[in-house]
py3Dmol code that shows the C-alpha trace and the ligand (Angstrom):
import py3Dmol

protein = """\
ATOM      1  CA  UNK A   1    -123.877  30.919 -62.536  1.00  0.00           C
ATOM      2  CA  UNK A   2    -126.939  31.325 -64.758  1.00  0.00           C
ATOM      3  CA  UNK A   3    -125.562  34.663 -65.959  1.00  0.00           C
ATOM      4  CA  UNK A   4    -122.465  32.828 -67.154  1.00  0.00           C
ATOM      5  CA  UNK A   5    -124.131  29.992 -69.052  1.00  0.00           C
ATOM      6  CA  UNK A   6    -125.092  30.427 -72.688  1.00  0.00           C
ATOM      7  CA  UNK A   7    -125.606  28.471 -75.866  1.00  0.00           C
ATOM      8  CA  UNK A   8    -121.841  28.628 -76.347  1.00  0.00           C
ATOM      9  CA  UNK A   9    -120.826  27.296 -72.945  1.00  0.00           C
ATOM     10  CA  UNK A  10    -118.360  24.403 -73.147  1.00  0.00           C
ATOM     11  CA  UNK A  11    -118.883  21.465 -70.827  1.00  0.00           C
ATOM     12  CA  UNK A  12    -116.256  19.547 -68.869  1.00  0.00           C
ATOM     13  CA  UNK A  13    -117.425  16.406 -67.089  1.00  0.00           C
ATOM     14  CA  UNK A  14    -116.305  14.269 -64.191  1.00  0.00           C
ATOM     15  CA  UNK A  15    -117.190  10.608 -64.497  1.00  0.00           C
ATOM     16  CA  UNK A  16    -116.909   8.318 -61.480  1.00  0.00           C
ATOM     17  CA  UNK A  17    -118.930   6.659 -58.787  1.00  0.00           C
ATOM     18  CA  UNK A  18    -119.487   7.555 -56.005  1.00  0.00           C
ATOM     19  CA  UNK A  19    -118.894  11.172 -57.001  1.00  0.00           C
ATOM     20  CA  UNK A  20    -121.472  13.470 -55.393  1.00  0.00           C
ATOM     21  CA  UNK A  21    -119.079  14.287 -52.516  1.00  0.00           C
ATOM     22  CA  UNK A  22    -116.345  15.549 -54.869  1.00  0.00           C
ATOM     23  CA  UNK A  23    -114.998  19.059 -54.478  1.00  0.00           C
ATOM     24  CA  UNK A  24    -113.817  19.176 -58.110  1.00  0.00           C
ATOM     25  CA  UNK A  25    -117.024  20.708 -59.604  1.00  0.00           C
ATOM     26  CA  UNK A  26    -116.881  23.570 -57.084  1.00  0.00           C
ATOM     27  CA  UNK A  27    -113.167  24.149 -57.660  1.00  0.00           C
ATOM     28  CA  UNK A  28    -113.355  24.163 -61.459  1.00  0.00           C
ATOM     29  CA  UNK A  29    -116.567  26.218 -61.705  1.00  0.00           C
ATOM     30  CA  UNK A  30    -115.187  28.768 -59.248  1.00  0.00           C
ATOM     31  CA  UNK A  31    -112.016  29.037 -61.332  1.00  0.00           C
ATOM     32  CA  UNK A  32    -113.992  29.445 -64.604  1.00  0.00           C
ATOM     33  CA  UNK A  33    -116.045  32.209 -63.021  1.00  0.00           C
ATOM     34  CA  UNK A  34    -112.960  33.933 -61.628  1.00  0.00           C
ATOM     35  CA  UNK A  35    -111.308  33.971 -65.070  1.00  0.00           C
ATOM     36  CA  UNK A  36    -114.551  34.684 -66.961  1.00  0.00           C
ATOM     37  CA  UNK A  37    -114.241  31.474 -68.996  1.00  0.00           C
ATOM     38  CA  UNK A  38    -117.351  30.206 -70.762  1.00  0.00           C
ATOM     39  CA  UNK A  39    -117.081  26.696 -69.343  1.00  0.00           C
ATOM     40  CA  UNK A  40    -119.150  24.601 -66.943  1.00  0.00           C
ATOM     41  CA  UNK A  41    -118.036  21.519 -64.992  1.00  0.00           C
ATOM     42  CA  UNK A  42    -120.510  18.808 -63.976  1.00  0.00           C
ATOM     43  CA  UNK A  43    -120.214  15.493 -62.164  1.00  0.00           C
ATOM     44  CA  UNK A  44    -121.877  12.380 -63.596  1.00  0.00           C
ATOM     45  CA  UNK A  45    -122.402   9.187 -61.658  1.00  0.00           C
ATOM     46  CA  UNK A  46    -120.752   6.725 -64.065  1.00  0.00           C
ATOM     47  CA  UNK A  47    -119.519   3.240 -63.207  1.00  0.00           C
ATOM     48  CA  UNK A  48    -117.977   0.618 -65.454  1.00  0.00           C
ATOM     49  CA  UNK A  49    -121.354  -0.477 -66.833  1.00  0.00           C
ATOM     50  CA  UNK A  50    -122.118   2.980 -68.200  1.00  0.00           C
ATOM     51  CA  UNK A  51    -118.534   3.829 -69.159  1.00  0.00           C
ATOM     52  CA  UNK A  52    -118.589   2.939 -72.875  1.00  0.00           C
ATOM     53  CA  UNK A  53    -121.805   4.926 -73.410  1.00  0.00           C
ATOM     54  CA  UNK A  54    -120.488   7.831 -71.352  1.00  0.00           C
ATOM     55  CA  UNK A  55    -117.333   8.060 -73.483  1.00  0.00           C
ATOM     56  CA  UNK A  56    -119.441   7.954 -76.638  1.00  0.00           C
ATOM     57  CA  UNK A  57    -121.526  10.703 -75.080  1.00  0.00           C
ATOM     58  CA  UNK A  58    -118.406  12.841 -74.624  1.00  0.00           C
ATOM     59  CA  UNK A  59    -117.704  12.439 -78.344  1.00  0.00           C
ATOM     60  CA  UNK A  60    -121.299  12.886 -79.495  1.00  0.00           C
ATOM     61  CA  UNK A  61    -121.959  15.985 -77.390  1.00  0.00           C
ATOM     62  CA  UNK A  62    -118.590  17.584 -78.012  1.00  0.00           C
ATOM     63  CA  UNK A  63    -117.896  17.700 -74.281  1.00  0.00           C
ATOM     64  CA  UNK A  64    -114.501  19.445 -74.100  1.00  0.00           C
ATOM     65  CA  UNK A  65    -112.946  17.053 -71.687  1.00  0.00           C
ATOM     66  CA  UNK A  66    -113.472  15.081 -68.564  1.00  0.00           C
ATOM     67  CA  UNK A  67    -111.934  14.117 -65.312  1.00  0.00           C
ATOM     68  CA  UNK A  68    -112.059  10.454 -64.474  1.00  0.00           C
ATOM     69  CA  UNK A  69    -111.977   8.858 -61.076  1.00  0.00           C
ATOM     70  CA  UNK A  70    -112.625   5.450 -59.544  1.00  0.00           C
ATOM     71  CA  UNK A  71    -113.635   2.930 -60.773  1.00  0.00           C
ATOM     72  CA  UNK A  72    -112.881   4.189 -64.284  1.00  0.00           C
ATOM     73  CA  UNK A  73    -109.254   5.300 -64.237  1.00  0.00           C
ATOM     74  CA  UNK A  74    -107.929   2.134 -65.878  1.00  0.00           C
ATOM     75  CA  UNK A  75    -111.134   0.888 -67.483  1.00  0.00           C
ATOM     76  CA  UNK A  76    -111.434   3.975 -69.700  1.00  0.00           C
ATOM     77  CA  UNK A  77    -108.153   3.345 -71.535  1.00  0.00           C
ATOM     78  CA  UNK A  78    -109.507   1.010 -74.272  1.00  0.00           C
ATOM     79  CA  UNK A  79    -112.096   3.643 -75.248  1.00  0.00           C
ATOM     80  CA  UNK A  80    -109.574   6.433 -75.824  1.00  0.00           C
ATOM     81  CA  UNK A  81    -107.722   7.322 -79.041  1.00  0.00           C
ATOM     82  CA  UNK A  82    -104.365   8.312 -77.557  1.00  0.00           C
ATOM     83  CA  UNK A  83    -102.512   8.399 -74.232  1.00  0.00           C
ATOM     84  CA  UNK A  84     -99.916  10.847 -72.930  1.00  0.00           C
ATOM     85  CA  UNK A  85     -96.534   9.203 -72.241  1.00  0.00           C
ATOM     86  CA  UNK A  86     -97.159   9.404 -68.471  1.00  0.00           C
ATOM     87  CA  UNK A  87    -100.661   7.902 -68.721  1.00  0.00           C
ATOM     88  CA  UNK A  88     -99.278   5.121 -70.875  1.00  0.00           C
ATOM     89  CA  UNK A  89     -96.565   4.309 -68.329  1.00  0.00           C
ATOM     90  CA  UNK A  90     -98.859   4.632 -65.303  1.00  0.00           C
ATOM     91  CA  UNK A  91    -101.650   2.648 -66.967  1.00  0.00           C
ATOM     92  CA  UNK A  92    -104.315   5.039 -65.675  1.00  0.00           C
ATOM     93  CA  UNK A  93    -106.082   8.213 -66.768  1.00  0.00           C
ATOM     94  CA  UNK A  94    -107.634  10.954 -64.653  1.00  0.00           C
ATOM     95  CA  UNK A  95    -108.048  13.594 -67.370  1.00  0.00           C
ATOM     96  CA  UNK A  96    -109.422  13.285 -70.904  1.00  0.00           C
ATOM     97  CA  UNK A  97    -109.109  15.994 -73.523  1.00  0.00           C
ATOM     98  CA  UNK A  98    -111.461  16.042 -76.500  1.00  0.00           C
ATOM     99  CA  UNK A  99    -109.125  17.646 -79.013  1.00  0.00           C
ATOM    100  CA  UNK A 100    -110.875  20.687 -80.532  1.00  0.00           C
ATOM    101  CA  UNK A 101    -114.179  19.096 -79.482  1.00  0.00           C
ATOM    102  CA  UNK A 102    -113.914  16.840 -82.543  1.00  0.00           C
ATOM    103  CA  UNK A 103    -114.052  13.462 -80.835  1.00  0.00           C
ATOM    104  CA  UNK A 104    -110.347  12.537 -80.700  1.00  0.00           C
ATOM    105  CA  UNK A 105    -109.921  11.655 -77.024  1.00  0.00           C
ATOM    106  CA  UNK A 106    -106.507  11.881 -75.367  1.00  0.00           C
ATOM    107  CA  UNK A 107    -105.969  10.448 -71.885  1.00  0.00           C
ATOM    108  CA  UNK A 108    -103.615  12.097 -69.387  1.00  0.00           C
ATOM    109  CA  UNK A 109    -102.740  11.499 -65.763  1.00  0.00           C
ATOM    110  CA  UNK A 110    -102.144  14.559 -63.594  1.00  0.00           C
ATOM    111  CA  UNK A 111    -101.784  12.972 -60.133  1.00  0.00           C
ATOM    112  CA  UNK A 112     -98.023  12.593 -60.533  1.00  0.00           C
ATOM    113  CA  UNK A 113     -97.441  16.008 -62.099  1.00  0.00           C
ATOM    114  CA  UNK A 114     -99.653  17.489 -59.375  1.00  0.00           C
ATOM    115  CA  UNK A 115     -97.502  15.897 -56.673  1.00  0.00           C
ATOM    116  CA  UNK A 116     -94.216  16.997 -58.233  1.00  0.00           C
ATOM    117  CA  UNK A 117     -95.530  20.521 -58.716  1.00  0.00           C
ATOM    118  CA  UNK A 118     -96.715  20.634 -55.096  1.00  0.00           C
ATOM    119  CA  UNK A 119     -93.141  19.836 -54.074  1.00  0.00           C
ATOM    120  CA  UNK A 120     -91.690  22.370 -56.523  1.00  0.00           C
ATOM    121  CA  UNK A 121     -93.958  25.120 -55.187  1.00  0.00           C
ATOM    122  CA  UNK A 122     -92.392  24.470 -51.766  1.00  0.00           C
ATOM    123  CA  UNK A 123     -88.905  24.768 -53.250  1.00  0.00           C
ATOM    124  CA  UNK A 124     -88.271  21.018 -53.496  1.00  0.00           C
ATOM    125  CA  UNK A 125     -86.731  19.785 -56.760  1.00  0.00           C
ATOM    126  CA  UNK A 126     -86.910  16.034 -57.384  1.00  0.00           C
ATOM    127  CA  UNK A 127     -84.259  15.984 -60.094  1.00  0.00           C
ATOM    128  CA  UNK A 128     -81.171  13.901 -59.212  1.00  0.00           C
ATOM    129  CA  UNK A 129     -82.594  13.077 -55.783  1.00  0.00           C
ATOM    130  CA  UNK A 130     -82.800   9.763 -53.951  1.00  0.00           C
ATOM    131  CA  UNK A 131     -86.428   9.421 -52.886  1.00  0.00           C
ATOM    132  CA  UNK A 132     -88.063   6.838 -50.631  1.00  0.00           C
ATOM    133  CA  UNK A 133     -91.710   6.169 -51.492  1.00  0.00           C
ATOM    134  CA  UNK A 134     -94.212   4.041 -49.603  1.00  0.00           C
ATOM    135  CA  UNK A 135     -97.333   2.962 -51.473  1.00  0.00           C
ATOM    136  CA  UNK A 136     -97.988   1.346 -54.826  1.00  0.00           C
ATOM    137  CA  UNK A 137    -101.680   1.964 -55.415  1.00  0.00           C
ATOM    138  CA  UNK A 138    -103.138   4.615 -57.720  1.00  0.00           C
ATOM    139  CA  UNK A 139    -101.375   7.554 -56.077  1.00  0.00           C
ATOM    140  CA  UNK A 140     -98.073   5.767 -55.482  1.00  0.00           C
ATOM    141  CA  UNK A 141     -97.818   4.514 -59.063  1.00  0.00           C
ATOM    142  CA  UNK A 142     -98.545   7.900 -60.621  1.00  0.00           C
ATOM    143  CA  UNK A 143     -96.015   9.584 -58.323  1.00  0.00           C
ATOM    144  CA  UNK A 144     -93.277   6.975 -58.890  1.00  0.00           C
ATOM    145  CA  UNK A 145     -93.580   7.279 -62.682  1.00  0.00           C
ATOM    146  CA  UNK A 146     -93.604  11.088 -62.621  1.00  0.00           C
ATOM    147  CA  UNK A 147     -90.564  11.210 -60.322  1.00  0.00           C
ATOM    148  CA  UNK A 148     -88.767   9.040 -62.869  1.00  0.00           C
ATOM    149  CA  UNK A 149     -89.914  11.173 -65.826  1.00  0.00           C
ATOM    150  CA  UNK A 150     -88.754  14.280 -63.961  1.00  0.00           C
ATOM    151  CA  UNK A 151     -85.251  12.937 -63.460  1.00  0.00           C
ATOM    152  CA  UNK A 152     -85.155  11.583 -59.898  1.00  0.00           C
ATOM    153  CA  UNK A 153     -81.925   9.615 -59.497  1.00  0.00           C
ATOM    154  CA  UNK A 154     -83.345   6.710 -57.487  1.00  0.00           C
ATOM    155  CA  UNK A 155     -86.864   5.825 -56.415  1.00  0.00           C
ATOM    156  CA  UNK A 156     -86.874   3.301 -53.603  1.00  0.00           C
ATOM    157  CA  UNK A 157     -90.356   1.881 -53.200  1.00  0.00           C
ATOM    158  CA  UNK A 158     -91.413   0.103 -50.024  1.00  0.00           C
ATOM    159  CA  UNK A 159     -94.768  -1.672 -49.815  1.00  0.00           C
ATOM    160  CA  UNK A 160     -96.251  -4.256 -47.538  1.00  0.00           C
ATOM    161  CA  UNK A 161     -96.909  -7.718 -49.019  1.00  0.00           C
ATOM    162  CA  UNK A 162    -100.503  -7.127 -50.066  1.00  0.00           C
ATOM    163  CA  UNK A 163    -102.343  -7.022 -53.399  1.00  0.00           C
ATOM    164  CA  UNK A 164    -100.432  -3.895 -54.388  1.00  0.00           C
ATOM    165  CA  UNK A 165     -96.998  -5.513 -54.214  1.00  0.00           C
ATOM    166  CA  UNK A 166     -97.224  -6.942 -57.743  1.00  0.00           C
ATOM    167  CA  UNK A 167     -98.252  -3.495 -58.936  1.00  0.00           C
ATOM    168  CA  UNK A 168     -95.062  -2.085 -57.476  1.00  0.00           C
ATOM    169  CA  UNK A 169     -93.002  -4.778 -59.221  1.00  0.00           C
ATOM    170  CA  UNK A 170     -94.439  -3.683 -62.571  1.00  0.00           C
ATOM    171  CA  UNK A 171     -93.806  -0.016 -61.820  1.00  0.00           C
ATOM    172  CA  UNK A 172     -90.180  -0.708 -60.892  1.00  0.00           C
ATOM    173  CA  UNK A 173     -89.661  -2.650 -64.102  1.00  0.00           C
ATOM    174  CA  UNK A 174     -91.156   0.142 -66.207  1.00  0.00           C
ATOM    175  CA  UNK A 175     -88.977   2.766 -64.544  1.00  0.00           C
ATOM    176  CA  UNK A 176     -85.819   0.692 -64.979  1.00  0.00           C
ATOM    177  CA  UNK A 177     -86.458  -0.236 -68.602  1.00  0.00           C
ATOM    178  CA  UNK A 178     -88.201   2.870 -69.951  1.00  0.00           C
ATOM    179  CA  UNK A 179     -86.792   5.869 -68.091  1.00  0.00           C
ATOM    180  CA  UNK A 180     -83.313   7.117 -67.133  1.00  0.00           C
ATOM    181  CA  UNK A 181     -84.161   6.786 -63.467  1.00  0.00           C
ATOM    182  CA  UNK A 182     -83.565   3.709 -61.342  1.00  0.00           C
ATOM    183  CA  UNK A 183     -86.079   2.065 -59.004  1.00  0.00           C
ATOM    184  CA  UNK A 184     -86.085  -0.689 -56.405  1.00  0.00           C
ATOM    185  CA  UNK A 185     -88.829  -2.455 -54.450  1.00  0.00           C
ATOM    186  CA  UNK A 186     -88.458  -3.753 -50.899  1.00  0.00           C
ATOM    187  CA  UNK A 187     -90.940  -5.298 -48.513  1.00  0.00           C
ATOM    188  CA  UNK A 188     -91.907  -2.688 -45.925  1.00  0.00           C
ATOM    189  CA  UNK A 189     -91.497  -5.414 -43.291  1.00  0.00           C
ATOM    190  CA  UNK A 190     -87.727  -5.041 -43.798  1.00  0.00           C
ATOM    191  CA  UNK A 191     -87.507  -2.125 -41.398  1.00  0.00           C
ATOM    192  CA  UNK A 192     -83.693  -2.044 -41.401  1.00  0.00           C
ATOM    193  CA  UNK A 193     -83.728  -1.461 -45.179  1.00  0.00           C
ATOM    194  CA  UNK A 194     -86.493   1.144 -44.816  1.00  0.00           C
ATOM    195  CA  UNK A 195     -84.489   3.077 -42.208  1.00  0.00           C
ATOM    196  CA  UNK A 196     -81.312   2.857 -44.283  1.00  0.00           C
ATOM    197  CA  UNK A 197     -83.172   4.108 -47.361  1.00  0.00           C
ATOM    198  CA  UNK A 198     -84.688   7.087 -45.541  1.00  0.00           C
ATOM    199  CA  UNK A 199     -81.247   7.944 -44.126  1.00  0.00           C
ATOM    200  CA  UNK A 200     -79.897   8.110 -47.703  1.00  0.00           C
ATOM    201  CA  UNK A 201     -82.891   9.997 -49.152  1.00  0.00           C
ATOM    202  CA  UNK A 202     -83.582  13.715 -49.313  1.00  0.00           C
ATOM    203  CA  UNK A 203     -87.349  13.187 -49.737  1.00  0.00           C
ATOM    204  CA  UNK A 204     -89.769  10.694 -48.183  1.00  0.00           C
ATOM    205  CA  UNK A 205     -93.194  10.425 -49.786  1.00  0.00           C
ATOM    206  CA  UNK A 206     -95.967   8.430 -48.140  1.00  0.00           C
ATOM    207  CA  UNK A 207     -98.540   7.543 -50.806  1.00  0.00           C
ATOM    208  CA  UNK A 208    -100.321   4.907 -48.734  1.00  0.00           C
ATOM    209  CA  UNK A 209    -103.684   5.338 -47.067  1.00  0.00           C
ATOM    210  CA  UNK A 210    -102.008   5.115 -43.656  1.00  0.00           C
ATOM    211  CA  UNK A 211    -102.980   8.227 -41.688  1.00  0.00           C
ATOM    212  CA  UNK A 212    -106.316   8.591 -43.478  1.00  0.00           C
ATOM    213  CA  UNK A 213    -109.555   7.471 -41.859  1.00  0.00           C
ATOM    214  CA  UNK A 214    -110.032   4.736 -40.669  1.00  0.00           C
ATOM    215  CA  UNK A 215    -106.227   4.494 -40.310  1.00  0.00           C
ATOM    216  CA  UNK A 216    -105.699   7.882 -38.667  1.00  0.00           C
ATOM    217  CA  UNK A 217    -103.700   6.266 -35.843  1.00  0.00           C
ATOM    218  CA  UNK A 218    -101.206   4.700 -38.253  1.00  0.00           C
ATOM    219  CA  UNK A 219     -97.843   6.192 -39.210  1.00  0.00           C
ATOM    220  CA  UNK A 220     -95.266   4.143 -41.094  1.00  0.00           C
ATOM    221  CA  UNK A 221     -92.512   6.043 -39.273  1.00  0.00           C
ATOM    222  CA  UNK A 222     -92.363   6.004 -35.490  1.00  0.00           C
ATOM    223  CA  UNK A 223     -88.622   6.215 -34.836  1.00  0.00           C
ATOM    224  CA  UNK A 224     -87.472   9.818 -34.244  1.00  0.00           C
ATOM    225  CA  UNK A 225     -84.016   8.876 -35.537  1.00  0.00           C
ATOM    226  CA  UNK A 226     -85.517   8.552 -39.036  1.00  0.00           C
ATOM    227  CA  UNK A 227     -86.469  12.246 -39.149  1.00  0.00           C
ATOM    228  CA  UNK A 228     -83.844  14.903 -39.973  1.00  0.00           C
ATOM    229  CA  UNK A 229     -84.314  18.659 -40.402  1.00  0.00           C
ATOM    230  CA  UNK A 230     -83.350  18.369 -44.076  1.00  0.00           C
ATOM    231  CA  UNK A 231     -85.595  15.366 -44.837  1.00  0.00           C
ATOM    232  CA  UNK A 232     -88.639  16.535 -46.797  1.00  0.00           C
ATOM    233  CA  UNK A 233     -91.675  14.554 -45.608  1.00  0.00           C
ATOM    234  CA  UNK A 234     -94.662  14.565 -47.950  1.00  0.00           C
ATOM    235  CA  UNK A 235     -97.862  12.713 -47.030  1.00  0.00           C
ATOM    236  CA  UNK A 236    -100.387  12.603 -49.889  1.00  0.00           C
ATOM    237  CA  UNK A 237    -103.307  12.263 -47.471  1.00  0.00           C
ATOM    238  CA  UNK A 238    -105.314  15.499 -47.163  1.00  0.00           C
ATOM    239  CA  UNK A 239    -107.938  14.435 -44.665  1.00  0.00           C
ATOM    240  CA  UNK A 240    -106.942  14.898 -41.911  1.00  0.00           C
ATOM    241  CA  UNK A 241    -104.724  17.817 -42.903  1.00  0.00           C
ATOM    242  CA  UNK A 242    -102.133  16.783 -40.351  1.00  0.00           C
ATOM    243  CA  UNK A 243    -101.650  13.034 -40.284  1.00  0.00           C
ATOM    244  CA  UNK A 244     -99.896  11.189 -37.503  1.00  0.00           C
ATOM    245  CA  UNK A 245     -96.805  11.035 -39.750  1.00  0.00           C
ATOM    246  CA  UNK A 246     -96.740  14.795 -40.375  1.00  0.00           C
ATOM    247  CA  UNK A 247     -97.231  15.598 -36.694  1.00  0.00           C
ATOM    248  CA  UNK A 248     -94.406  13.214 -35.787  1.00  0.00           C
ATOM    249  CA  UNK A 249     -92.115  14.666 -38.485  1.00  0.00           C
ATOM    250  CA  UNK A 250     -92.718  18.248 -37.309  1.00  0.00           C
ATOM    251  CA  UNK A 251     -92.255  17.340 -33.641  1.00  0.00           C
ATOM    252  CA  UNK A 252     -88.940  15.741 -34.498  1.00  0.00           C
ATOM    253  CA  UNK A 253     -87.556  18.660 -36.443  1.00  0.00           C
ATOM    254  CA  UNK A 254     -88.441  18.138 -40.122  1.00  0.00           C
ATOM    255  CA  UNK A 255     -88.449  21.610 -41.690  1.00  0.00           C
ATOM    256  CA  UNK A 256     -90.703  20.616 -44.571  1.00  0.00           C
ATOM    257  CA  UNK A 257     -93.677  18.375 -43.743  1.00  0.00           C
ATOM    258  CA  UNK A 258     -96.283  18.695 -46.484  1.00  0.00           C
ATOM    259  CA  UNK A 259     -99.840  17.387 -46.671  1.00  0.00           C
ATOM    260  CA  UNK A 260    -101.801  16.264 -49.765  1.00  0.00           C
ATOM    261  CA  UNK A 261    -103.702  19.504 -50.357  1.00  0.00           C
ATOM    262  CA  UNK A 262    -101.022  20.821 -52.719  1.00  0.00           C
ATOM    263  CA  UNK A 263    -101.121  17.628 -54.768  1.00  0.00           C
ATOM    264  CA  UNK A 264    -104.903  17.782 -54.966  1.00  0.00           C
ATOM    265  CA  UNK A 265    -104.865  21.427 -55.999  1.00  0.00           C
ATOM    266  CA  UNK A 266    -102.161  21.023 -58.627  1.00  0.00           C
ATOM    267  CA  UNK A 267    -103.551  17.823 -60.151  1.00  0.00           C
ATOM    268  CA  UNK A 268    -106.738  19.869 -60.635  1.00  0.00           C
ATOM    269  CA  UNK A 269    -104.768  22.820 -61.974  1.00  0.00           C
ATOM    270  CA  UNK A 270    -102.991  20.587 -64.509  1.00  0.00           C
ATOM    271  CA  UNK A 271    -106.353  19.198 -65.652  1.00  0.00           C
ATOM    272  CA  UNK A 272    -107.784  22.733 -65.843  1.00  0.00           C
ATOM    273  CA  UNK A 273    -104.886  23.773 -68.097  1.00  0.00           C
ATOM    274  CA  UNK A 274    -105.398  20.748 -70.346  1.00  0.00           C
ATOM    275  CA  UNK A 275    -109.121  21.478 -70.663  1.00  0.00           C
ATOM    276  CA  UNK A 276    -109.062  25.250 -71.094  1.00  0.00           C
ATOM    277  CA  UNK A 277    -105.494  26.170 -72.033  1.00  0.00           C
ATOM    278  CA  UNK A 278    -105.530  28.638 -69.111  1.00  0.00           C
ATOM    279  CA  UNK A 279    -103.747  28.587 -65.751  1.00  0.00           C
ATOM    280  CA  UNK A 280    -106.028  27.887 -62.823  1.00  0.00           C
ATOM    281  CA  UNK A 281    -105.913  30.753 -60.290  1.00  0.00           C
ATOM    282  CA  UNK A 282    -104.414  28.394 -57.741  1.00  0.00           C
ATOM    283  CA  UNK A 283    -103.930  30.836 -54.876  1.00  0.00           C
ATOM    284  CA  UNK A 284    -107.509  32.052 -55.201  1.00  0.00           C
ATOM    285  CA  UNK A 285    -108.821  28.473 -55.188  1.00  0.00           C
ATOM    286  CA  UNK A 286    -106.592  27.593 -52.226  1.00  0.00           C
ATOM    287  CA  UNK A 287    -107.878  30.616 -50.287  1.00  0.00           C
ATOM    288  CA  UNK A 288    -111.496  29.905 -51.229  1.00  0.00           C
ATOM    289  CA  UNK A 289    -111.563  26.220 -50.343  1.00  0.00           C
ATOM    290  CA  UNK A 290    -108.524  25.410 -48.211  1.00  0.00           C
ATOM    291  CA  UNK A 291    -107.688  28.549 -46.249  1.00  0.00           C
ATOM    292  CA  UNK A 292    -106.845  26.421 -43.184  1.00  0.00           C
ATOM    293  CA  UNK A 293    -104.854  23.855 -45.134  1.00  0.00           C
ATOM    294  CA  UNK A 294    -101.214  24.726 -44.455  1.00  0.00           C
TER     295      UNK A 294
END
"""
ligand_1 = """\
44
NAD
P -104.938 2.524 -53.156
O -105.982 1.782 -52.388
O -104.842 2.403 -54.634
O -103.474 2.121 -52.529
C -103.276 2.064 -51.149
C -101.786 1.856 -50.840
O -101.602 2.016 -49.423
C -101.252 0.473 -51.181
O -99.907 0.577 -51.624
C -101.307 -0.265 -49.825
O -100.353 -1.300 -49.754
C -100.933 0.858 -48.892
N -101.403 0.749 -47.499
C -102.666 0.948 -47.037
N -102.691 0.828 -45.696
C -101.416 0.577 -45.309
C -100.798 0.352 -44.046
N -101.492 0.366 -42.902
N -99.464 0.093 -44.016
C -98.739 0.073 -45.159
N -99.276 0.275 -46.376
C -100.588 0.525 -46.449
O -105.116 4.035 -52.728
P -104.678 5.346 -53.543
O -105.765 5.726 -54.458
O -103.302 5.150 -54.063
O -104.683 6.415 -52.356
C -103.709 6.348 -51.314
C -103.837 7.596 -50.453
O -103.521 8.735 -51.246
C -105.239 7.845 -49.909
O -105.108 8.289 -48.579
C -105.792 8.958 -50.773
O -106.673 9.801 -50.095
C -104.524 9.706 -51.119
N -104.608 10.430 -52.398
C -104.347 11.757 -52.384
C -104.409 12.471 -53.556
C -104.135 13.948 -53.539
O -104.422 14.619 -54.533
N -103.559 14.481 -52.484
C -104.718 11.830 -54.773
C -104.952 10.454 -54.747
C -104.895 9.756 -53.547
"""
view = py3Dmol.view(width=600, height=400)
view.addModel(protein, "pdb")
view.setStyle({"model": 0}, {"cartoon": {"style": "trace"}})
view.addModel(ligand_1, "xyz")
view.setStyle({"model": 1}, {"stick": {}})
view.zoomTo()
view.show()
């Protein structure tokens, strides 16, 4: 590392809290080293109180860009100069680019593009498809909007009646009024509608935290009749690698049951491209950090 760093090294930051556990610094620094890029990536513990100063710091220091995670993904928007169309529609930013290092900050969101690319890399095209999606939090919203931008025919969102339901209503309205795709929202408690929707869909995406600790015993699907060999099942959770849903889908014949590692990798790869202009060596990073992930 020290051999790589010089007076010319460009810095990319990650601002969030808590953040010390994040794998992103390792992934990005490993990729810079692999490609011989004169960049360094560092995590900074930044919450909403420090956010305005941190963004000014990015401008003042000519930091090339940043990743942004909780609790700053929405709060950072007023401090930026421009938003990508997807970030504007999602209402959240996970990647900031400091154009030419000159202080003009553009916010992007790569969670949705990361998810769609993870599907594409497995041979799954979302265009013209009917897709059932559970979840309307940060991940669900970014995915729903990107599916719409990438030409999905229908996005049928199901969420339980919790604080996220209103979020889903807004997302559905945005998709229906501002994209060519069409979206609906149904209470997840309406299990007959959920089953009917899955039966008519080619892809089911679970973007809820069901299946992730402490909900590792929860799967939103427990009826084998809902699984078909040709139904693509994609669970955005990556810890554990095989959620209860994925295990159930595989046991009942789903040919494609994908975990959230691909989405995590590709959202990072999209950010890497925005920051450096180069393609992240994705296979190398996958082998280095997630060799047991498939
Ligand atoms: P969030 O808290 O913003 O949203 C949580 C969503 O899950 C809400 O829609 C909520 O209604 C729903 N939910 C939670 N428990 C549920 C249950 N038992 N039954 C039905 N619905 C339930 O969370 P988020 O940031 O959107 O993250 C959601 C999941 O996605 C997490 O497991 C997270 O680890 C994962 N994630 C993965 C990636 C990736 O790159 N693979 C990226 C972001 C998030």
